[in-house]
TORZA-148120 format. One record per residue (C-alpha): residue number from 1; residue in three letters; chain; x, y, z. Coordinates in Angstrom, 1 decimal. Example, Ala and Ser with C-alpha at 12.3 -4.5 7.8 and 13.67 -1.06 7.14 Angstrom:
<ketis>
<keti 1,Ala,A,<12.3,-4.5,7.8>>
<keti 2,Ser,A,<13.7,-1.1,7.1>>
</ketis>
This chain:
<ketis>
<keti 1,Met,A,<96.3,-29.7,-8.8>>
<keti 2,Glu,A,<93.0,-28.9,-7.1>>
<keti 3,Lys,A,<91.9,-26.0,-5.4>>
<keti 4,Thr,A,<91.0,-27.2,-2.2>>
<keti 5,Leu,A,<94.1,-29.4,-2.7>>
<keti 6,Phe,A,<96.0,-25.9,-2.5>>
<keti 7,Asp,A,<95.1,-25.0,-0.3>>
<keti 8,Asp,A,<95.1,-27.4,2.2>>
<keti 9,Leu,A,<98.8,-27.5,1.6>>
<keti 10,Val,A,<98.9,-23.7,1.6>>
<keti 11,Gln,A,<97.3,-24.3,5.3>>
<keti 12,Ser,A,<99.7,-26.7,6.1>>
<keti 13,Leu,A,<102.5,-25.4,5.4>>
<keti 14,Lys,A,<101.3,-22.2,7.1>>
<keti 15,Glu,A,<100.5,-24.1,10.5>>
<keti 16,Ala,A,<104.1,-25.6,9.9>>
<keti 17,Lys,A,<106.1,-22.2,10.0>>
<keti 18,Asp,A,<103.9,-21.5,13.4>>
<keti 19,Ile,A,<104.9,-24.5,15.5>>
<keti 20,Ser,A,<108.6,-23.8,13.9>>
<keti 21,Glu,A,<108.5,-20.6,15.3>>
<keti 22,Gly,A,<107.1,-21.0,18.5>>
<keti 23,Lys,A,<103.9,-19.7,18.0>>
<keti 24,Ser,A,<101.7,-22.3,18.0>>
<keti 25,Asn,A,<102.4,-25.7,19.7>>
<keti 26,Ala,A,<102.3,-29.2,17.6>>
<keti 27,Ser,A,<99.0,-30.9,17.6>>
<keti 28,Arg,A,<101.2,-34.5,18.3>>
<keti 29,Tyr,A,<104.7,-34.5,20.2>>
<keti 30,Phe,A,<106.6,-38.1,20.6>>
<keti 31,Lys,A,<109.6,-38.6,23.0>>
<keti 32,Ile,A,<111.1,-41.0,22.5>>
<keti 33,Thr,A,<113.3,-42.6,25.0>>
<keti 34,Ser,A,<116.1,-44.5,25.6>>
<keti 35,Pro,A,<116.2,-46.6,28.3>>
<keti 36,Asp,A,<119.1,-46.2,31.0>>
<keti 37,Val,A,<121.6,-48.7,29.7>>
<keti 38,Lys,A,<124.0,-48.6,33.3>>
<keti 39,Ala,A,<120.5,-49.3,34.9>>
<keti 40,Val,A,<119.7,-52.3,32.4>>
<keti 41,Arg,A,<124.1,-53.5,32.6>>
<keti 42,Glu,A,<123.9,-53.2,36.4>>
<keti 43,Gln,A,<120.2,-55.1,36.8>>
<keti 44,Ile,A,<121.5,-58.8,35.1>>
<keti 45,Gly,A,<124.8,-58.2,36.8>>
<keti 46,Leu,A,<127.1,-57.9,34.0>>
<keti 47,Ser,A,<130.5,-55.9,33.6>>
<keti 48,Gln,A,<130.9,-53.5,31.1>>
<keti 49,Arg,A,<133.1,-55.4,29.0>>
<keti 50,Glu,A,<131.1,-58.4,29.4>>
<keti 51,Phe,A,<127.9,-56.2,28.5>>
<keti 52,Ala,A,<130.0,-54.4,25.3>>
<keti 53,Leu,A,<130.6,-58.1,24.4>>
<keti 54,Met,A,<126.9,-59.3,24.6>>
<keti 55,Met,A,<125.8,-56.6,22.9>>
<keti 56,Arg,A,<128.8,-56.4,20.3>>
<keti 57,Val,A,<130.2,-52.9,20.5>>
<keti 58,Ser,A,<133.0,-51.5,21.8>>
<keti 59,Ile,A,<133.2,-50.7,25.7>>
<keti 60,Arg,A,<134.0,-46.9,24.5>>
<keti 61,Thr,A,<130.7,-47.0,22.9>>
<keti 62,Leu,A,<128.6,-48.9,26.3>>
<keti 63,Gln,A,<130.2,-45.8,28.3>>
<keti 64,Asn,A,<129.5,-43.3,25.9>>
<keti 65,Trp,A,<125.8,-44.6,26.8>>
<keti 66,Glu,A,<126.3,-44.9,30.2>>
<keti 67,Gln,A,<127.3,-41.4,30.2>>
<keti 68,His,A,<124.5,-40.0,28.3>>
<keti 69,Arg,A,<127.2,-39.7,25.4>>
<keti 70,His,A,<125.6,-41.1,23.1>>
<keti 71,His,A,<122.4,-42.6,23.6>>
<keti 72,Pro,A,<121.8,-46.7,21.2>>
<keti 73,Thr,A,<120.0,-46.6,18.7>>
<keti 74,Gly,A,<118.6,-48.9,15.8>>
<keti 75,Pro,A,<119.0,-52.4,16.6>>
<keti 76,Ala,A,<120.8,-51.9,19.6>>
<keti 77,Ala,A,<117.6,-49.8,20.9>>
<keti 78,Ala,A,<115.5,-52.8,20.5>>
<keti 79,Leu,A,<118.1,-55.4,21.7>>
<keti 80,Leu,A,<118.0,-53.1,24.7>>
<keti 81,Lys,A,<114.2,-53.3,25.6>>
<keti 82,Ile,A,<114.7,-57.1,25.2>>
<keti 83,Val,A,<117.4,-57.0,27.7>>
<keti 84,Leu,A,<115.6,-55.2,29.7>>
<keti 85,Thr,A,<112.1,-57.0,29.4>>
<keti 86,Ala,A,<113.5,-61.0,29.6>>
<keti 87,Pro,A,<116.5,-61.1,30.5>>
<keti 88,Asp,A,<117.1,-64.8,31.2>>
<keti 89,Ile,A,<116.0,-64.7,27.6>>
<keti 90,Ala,A,<118.2,-62.5,26.1>>
<keti 91,Leu,A,<121.2,-63.8,28.2>>
<keti 92,Lys,A,<120.5,-67.6,27.4>>
<keti 93,Ser,A,<120.2,-66.1,23.6>>
<keti 94,Leu,A,<123.1,-63.4,23.5>>
<keti 95,Arg,A,<126.3,-65.7,25.8>>
<keti 96,Val,A,<129.8,-65.2,23.7>>
</ketis>
């Protein structure tokens, strides 16, 4: 390995250590927020049962999302964003 590449890696590790110990701030910070599931559901006027069926999740999962015990991830989070952005199309496409 080239000396300059090795030195860059060592420097990166030192910076990562300082950040993890709170001695330095990260150069970038990403905060990903989930939509408020209850607000989305209420906005489109569905009951918990209807919304859970539409989302293809259990009512318990939906309740956990609404009470912020868990957060939707992956495809569920993407689908919620679609429902929030284009509720008429989402409802038409996902109706059981």
